[in-house]
N, C-alpha and C positions, 0 to 999 in steps of 0.2 A: 493412571488415573482414570477414574471410573467416569464414563461419557454419561452425563444428567439426562434426564427424560427430555427435559425443554431442547437439549442441545440436540438430542439424537431426531426432535420431531424438525427444527431447523434445516437440520440437512436432509431428512426426507422430503422436503417440499423444496431443496434445492433440486432435488431429482426429477422432477417433474416439469416434463417440457413444453416450452412456450412461456417459462415463468421464468422474469427477468429478475437475478439474484440482486441488483442493487434497490428494485423495489421490495425484496423480499427484507432486505437490512432494514431500512427505512421502517418498515411497516412491522417490523418485530421489536424492536427497541421502544414501540409506542405502548405505554400501558396497554396489558391484558393483550400486547399485539398478536401475542404467539396463537394465543386459543381463537383470536378472530380471524389468522390467516388460517386456523387448522381447519375452521367455519368455512374457507374461502370469503369471509367477509373484510376486503378492506377501505384505509379512509382516503386512501389517495382518490380524487376526482379525475381520473384521468381513462383514454379509451385503452394505453398500457394498464391499469388498475382494472378495469373492465374485463381484460382480457386472461389477466393475470387471476382474476374471483373464477371466469367460468372452468379456466384449466383445472385450477383445484379443485370446484366442486364435481367437475368429473371425472377425477382418481377414485379409482373402487376402492375398498377397505381393504384386498388385497394387496392392492399396490403399493398404499400407505404403509402395508404394514411389510411390502420388502423395501420399501424404503428406508425404515427402520432398521431392517438387518442391514442391510446397504451401509445405514452412518455406521452400525458397529463394526463391520467389517474395515471402513477405512478410518476407523481409530483404532484398530488393533497394527493396519498395515502401518501407519505413523507412527504408534508405539514402537513398534518392531526397526525403528531406523533412530530411537532418542526424540522423536517429535512429539509434540502434544497439544492440542486443540485451544484453542481461542474465539469465540465468536460474539457477536454484538450485543451475545447476553451476558456477557461478564465482566466484571468491572475490572478488569486487567486488559480490556479490549485497545488501542492505541487512542489517547486522545487526542492526538491532531488525526488520525483520522476519519474520527467520529462527526467532525466538523463537516467532511465533505458530502456532497451531493451521491454519490457514487462511489461509495464505500462495500465491502464486501461484507456478506454477513460470517463468513468465517474464515481462521486463520490458523494453518498448519505451521507450526514454530521449532526448531530445534534451537535451543538456547533459551536464552532468557530476555525477555518485553521489559525493560525498568519505567517505573515514572517518570523520571528525568529523561528520556528519549525525547518527551516532549522539545528538548533545547535538543533540536537537529536537522543537518541540512543534506540534501542529498548533495551529490559531485555523479555529474555524467555526462556521457562524450560520446564519439563514436566508437566503435570495435576497430578501425582501421587507423587508429591513431597515428600521428608522426610523434619523431623520438622527443617532440617541444611539447607537443599535449601531454605527450606522458610525464614532464616532467613537470608540466604546469600542475596537472593533477593533484601528482605526489604532494607538493608542497603545498596547496592547499587544504587537500584531507588532515595532510601532518600538523599544518598550524592550526587546523578546526579543532581537532583533536586536542594540541596543547591549551588551545582553549574551553575545554570541558565538551564540545559541543560531537553532540554522537552521529556520525560518519555516515549517510544512509549511500545506499548505489546498488546495480543490478547485477553484477557476478558475470558480467558479460565480459567477454576478449577486449582490451586496449585503452579504455582511461576507465571504468570500471572497475577494473583486476587492479589498476596502480593506484585510484584511490582505499579499495580495501587493504589494501596492502603497507601503504602507508600511514594509514589509522593503527592497525598493527603491530608497526614497528614502531608506534609512537607510545603502544602498552595502552592505548584508546579504546571503544567501542566503538565498533560497527556494524551495522546492519544491512542485510542481503535479504532484498526484494527479486522473488527469483519468479522467471515466464514457465516454471515447469512443476509436478507435483513437488511435494518434499522429499519423496524417495527416487528422485531423478538428478543425477549430477549434470549438469550443463551449464557451460562447455566442458565436458570430459577432463579437459586438463587443467581445471578450476578445483577440482576432488580436495585436494588435500588445502586450498586455499577455504572452501565453503566450511570445513570440518574443523581450521583453523577458528575462521567467523564463528561458528556455533560452541567453540571452549571457552569464547569472552564475549561477546554479541549473542545475535541470534540471525538465523536464516529464515526467511519466512516466506510461505507458498499458501496465494489462495484457491487453488486449485485441487481435486480431489490426488489422494496422495500417488496414484501412478502415472499422474497423467505429462503426457509426452511433451515436449517442444512442438507448439503452431502457430501458424501467420496470425491464431488471434490473442494466442495468449501475452505475446508480447505489449502490445498497444494495452492490454487489462493489467500489465504487471505494473507499467509506464503509470498508470492509473495511482493507483495503491501506492507506489514508489513518491509521487507527487502527493498524495495525499496524508502521509504519515510522516513528511519531514515538515518542516517550518517555510522549508523555501529549495529552491534547486539554483546550483548552482552550473551554469553551462561551460563547460571546458573548450572544446572544438566540437564542432557537429556543422556538417549539412544543412539543406536544404529537406532529405527527404530521411535525415536520421530519426530515432526511437527518442533521441534528445532534445531536438527541436520539438518532437511531439508532446514531448512532457513539461517542456516548456510553454507551451498552449494551456495545456493541462492545467498547468500551477495557476497562471494567470486566470482558470476558467473558474478555480479552486478558490480564488481572493487570496492566493501564496503570494510570496515575492520571489521574485527569479533576474537570477543575479548571471550577468552575462562578461565574461572575460574583454577585456578592452581590445585583444588581439582577434577574439572572435569575431568581435562589433568590426574589424575592418577588414576583416576576410570575406564576409559574408552578408550580403542586402538582407536576406530573414533580419538578422541579427539588428541589425540599422533600422528596423524597419518596429520590428520589438521594444527596442530603445526608444524611439522619438514617437511611437502612436498609440504603445500597449503598454507603458509606463515600467518596460524592464528595466533593474539597476544596472549601471555599464561598473565595471568595478576593478579596479587592477590590485589588490592585497587584500587580505585577508580578514581584516578589520572592518572593510567596506563594507562586508556583508555580517560582522557581527554587531557591528552598530545597527545593523538595520531588523534584527532579530526582536522576538516579544520577550517579553517575562513570561517564565512559565507560571506566575498567578496571571498573569490576562489570558493565556487559553482556557486556563482551568476554568477561570468566570466564564469566559464565553460558552464551554463544553457545559457549563452550569445553567445560563441562560435558556439553552439549545433545550435542555432539558424539562425547564420550568415552558417552555412555550410546543413543547411537544405534548407535554401533560392538557397544555391546556387546550389543545387542538384534538387532542383524544376525547376530554370530555366533549365537546362540542358536538362531535359527529356520535359519540355514544348513544 
């Protein structure tokens, strides 16, 4: 796959220290947004935007050229493992993900992203899952898969592994959103699972291809996993788990959050999310499917987002 000039410039901007990637993603989508970014001109009115503009304008031409070279190197590294680049500038960027405020500017993808992945649900939970949790995760993922719902998860041990495996066994699509670069396998024991997912679904990373696992990568991964799905089902999770964090993020994104009845009975945080924050308490997969939105409705929402973005861009032009 040939790296386009616009993709290269976007990745070079992501190399500039002190510039928020989510801000870059929002700005780049606006009409003529990439050219304005390259000139250090941003439309958002915030301290963060002002700081980003200053940081971009302070970069020398040599540094920008080096950033373009690094973009090409990243692309070559990703291609060496069969991955391709998808950015917010590209039509095949996931529609669900475009609708959240904190979307990543680029994704490296092994496998294939499809338009019908709009109809998707994340199935998440603790790495230290109980036997009953593993069983519930597998059953939920399998039944979602049978209803043609793309199953999203994070390729971690425990609940994630059970969800991906059940979807694959059902012959359905599953997408792994990982917390490392696309060239890494983490955890190492899920290497074969990741390869199987890439064959029939997709493995997705929002980091540089060789990025190792780090304390900050997994919370960012949870943001993207929430964004790429219509909603999140939490199977089993403590009050300090990443799955609970994802439930919070999903609610902030305006997404549906589904908590198993068994989880609500066991954890105070889940009861609060159900009674005070609008999360759904579910017993069966049909409780999840009934709450999902039609694909056409989400596409209409994306079209409205694009229209509003254009109008705001004209206003600030």
